[in-house]
C-alpha positions in Angstrom: 8.3 152.8 -46.4 9.2 150.4 -43.6 9.0 151.2 -40.0 12.4 151.9 -38.4 14.3 148.7 -37.5 15.3 148.1 -33.9 19.0 148.1 -33.0 18.7 144.3 -32.4 17.4 143.8 -36.0 20.2 145.8 -37.5 22.9 144.2 -35.4 21.6 140.7 -36.2 21.7 141.4 -40.0 25.2 143.0 -39.7 26.6 140.0 -37.9 25.0 137.6 -40.4 26.3 139.6 -43.4 29.8 140.0 -41.9 30.0 136.2 -41.3 29.3 135.5 -44.9 30.9 138.5 -46.7 33.2 140.2 -44.2 36.4 138.9 -45.7 35.4 140.2 -49.2 34.4 143.6 -47.8 37.6 144.0 -45.9 39.6 143.2 -49.0 37.8 146.0 -50.9 38.2 148.4 -47.9 42.0 148.1 -48.2 41.7 149.7 -51.6 39.6 152.6 -50.5 42.4 154.7 -49.0 44.3 154.4 -52.3 41.2 155.4 -54.2 40.7 158.4 -51.9 44.4 159.4 -52.5 43.7 159.0 -56.3 40.8 161.4 -56.1 42.9 164.0 -54.3 45.9 163.6 -56.7 43.7 163.2 -59.8 45.2 159.8 -60.5 42.9 158.7 -63.3 44.5 155.2 -63.8 44.1 154.3 -60.1 40.5 155.4 -60.1 39.8 153.5 -63.3 41.0 150.3 -61.5 38.9 151.1 -58.4 35.6 151.7 -60.2 36.0 148.4 -62.0 36.8 146.7 -58.7 33.5 148.1 -57.4 31.7 146.6 -60.4 33.3 143.2 -59.8 32.5 143.3 -56.0 28.9 144.3 -56.6 28.4 141.8 -59.5 26.7 144.8 -61.3 25.0 143.9 -64.6 25.3 146.0 -67.7 28.6 147.7 -66.9 31.3 147.2 -69.5 35.0 147.3 -68.9 35.3 150.1 -71.4 33.0 152.2 -69.2 35.7 152.4 -66.5 37.8 155.3 -68.0 34.7 157.4 -68.5 33.4 156.7 -64.9 36.9 157.6 -63.5 36.8 160.9 -65.4 33.3 161.6 -64.2 34.3 160.9 -60.6 37.2 163.3 -60.8 34.9 166.0 -62.2 32.9 166.1 -59.0 35.6 167.5 -56.7 34.5 164.9 -54.1 37.5 165.4 -51.8 36.0 168.8 -50.8 32.8 167.3 -49.4 32.2 166.6 -45.7 33.5 163.2 -44.5 31.4 163.3 -41.2 28.3 161.3 -40.4 25.8 164.1 -40.9 22.2 162.9 -41.1 20.2 166.2 -41.4 17.5 166.5 -44.0 19.5 169.2 -45.8 22.5 166.8 -46.0 20.2 164.1 -47.4 19.3 166.4 -50.2 22.9 167.1 -51.0 23.8 163.4 -51.0 21.0 162.5 -53.4 22.0 165.4 -55.7 25.6 164.1 -55.7 24.6 160.7 -57.0 22.6 162.3 -59.8 25.6 164.5 -60.6 27.9 161.5 -61.0 25.4 159.7 -63.2 25.0 162.8 -65.4 28.7 163.4 -65.6 29.3 159.7 -66.6 26.8 160.1 -69.4 28.5 163.3 -70.6 31.8 161.3 -70.6 30.3 158.8 -73.0 28.7 156.1 -70.9 25.4 155.1 -72.5 23.4 153.7 -69.6 22.3 155.6 -66.4 24.3 153.5 -63.9 22.7 154.6 -60.6 23.6 151.4 -58.9 27.3 151.4 -59.9 27.6 155.1 -59.2 26.0 154.8 -55.7 28.3 151.9 -54.8 31.4 153.8 -55.9 30.3 156.8 -53.8 29.3 154.5 -50.9 32.7 153.0 -50.6 34.6 156.3 -51.0 32.4 158.0 -48.4 30.5 155.3 -46.5 29.5 157.8 -43.8 27.5 159.8 -46.4 26.2 157.7 -49.3 23.7 154.8 -49.0 23.6 152.2 -51.8 21.0 152.2 -54.6 20.2 148.6 -55.1 17.2 146.5 -56.3 16.7 144.6 -53.1 16.9 147.8 -51.1 14.3 149.5 -53.4 12.0 146.6 -53.2 12.3 146.2 -49.4 11.6 149.9 -48.9 8.8 149.9 -51.5 10.3 152.9 -53.1 10.6 151.8 -56.8 10.1 154.7 -59.2 10.6 155.1 -62.9 13.0 157.9 -62.1 15.9 156.4 -60.2 16.8 159.8 -58.7 13.4 159.9 -56.9 13.9 156.4 -55.5 17.4 157.3 -54.3 16.1 160.4 -52.6 13.6 158.3 -50.7 16.3 155.7 -49.8 18.6 158.5 -48.5 15.8 160.2 -46.5 14.7 157.0 -44.8 18.3 155.9 -44.0 19.2 159.2 -42.6 16.1 159.2 -40.4 16.9 155.7 -39.1 20.5 156.6 -38.6 19.5 159.6 -36.4 17.4 157.2 -34.3 20.3 154.7 -33.9 23.0 157.2 -33.1 23.0 156.3 -29.4 23.7 152.7 -30.3 26.2 153.4 -33.1 29.2 151.6 -31.7 27.2 148.5 -30.9 25.6 147.9 -34.3 28.2 148.9 -36.8 30.1 145.6 -36.3 33.8 144.9 -36.6 34.2 144.9 -40.4 35.2 148.1 -42.2 33.8 150.5 -43.1 32.3 150.8 -39.6 29.6 153.4 -40.3 25.9 153.5 -39.6 25.0 153.8 -43.3 27.1 150.7 -44.1 25.3 148.9 -41.3 21.9 149.9 -42.6 22.8 148.9 -46.2 23.7 145.4 -44.8 20.4 145.3 -42.9 18.3 146.3 -45.9 20.1 144.0 -48.3 20.0 141.0 -45.9 16.3 141.6 -44.9 15.3 142.3 -48.5 16.4 138.8 -49.8 20.1 138.7 -49.4 19.9 136.1 -46.7 18.7 133.7 -49.4 21.4 134.6 -51.8 24.0 131.9 -52.4 26.4 133.9 -54.4 26.4 137.6 -55.2 26.6 140.2 -52.6 24.5 142.6 -54.6 21.9 142.2 -57.3 22.0 145.5 -59.2 19.6 146.7 -61.8 
C-alpha cells in the first residue's frame, strides 16, 4: 500500500481532474438527488435509468443494457436509504461499507446478472453516497498494489486505506475537496488515486473498469 498522500498532492490531483472532467461530473451529480428519491420511493424505472447512466459515465466494460433492470432491483433490495449519510471513517464503518458492496454484487447476481460487477456496483454506490463508498477501479487497485483474485478482498483494502487517509486529512477537508460536486473527502481521494494511477495520461475515458 502507498504512503498517505499530502494535502498538496490530493489538492493538485483534484484540481487537474476537475479541469478536465468537472463538467461531466457536475452533469451526473444533477441526477443523483433524483436517484436518491427513487431509492426512497422505490421507483424502479428511474433507478434503471440511473444505473445505466453510471455505466456510460464510467465507460464500464462488460455491462449490457439488459443488466440495468436487474441492477435496479438489486439496489432496491438493499434498503440503502436507511444507511448513514455522514462522513464516518472509523474501522468499523469501513467493514460495513465493504460488506455493502459485496451485498449489492450478490443481489445483482441473484437478480440474473451473470458477471460479478464490482466496478459498476461500487460506482453506483459511490455516487449515491459519495461520503461513504470509495470506487473499485483497475487504476486504483494497481496504484494501491491491492490486486487480489477475490474482488471483495481488494475492495476491503481500498476502503481501509481511504478511510485511514480521510481521517488524516479531515483538518484540511474544505481545502482539498474542490468546487465540483460531490464535495466529499472520498470523492477527492478517488480523483487523486485515479489521476496518480494513470488517469493523467488518459485521453478519453474517465474510468477504466475491469
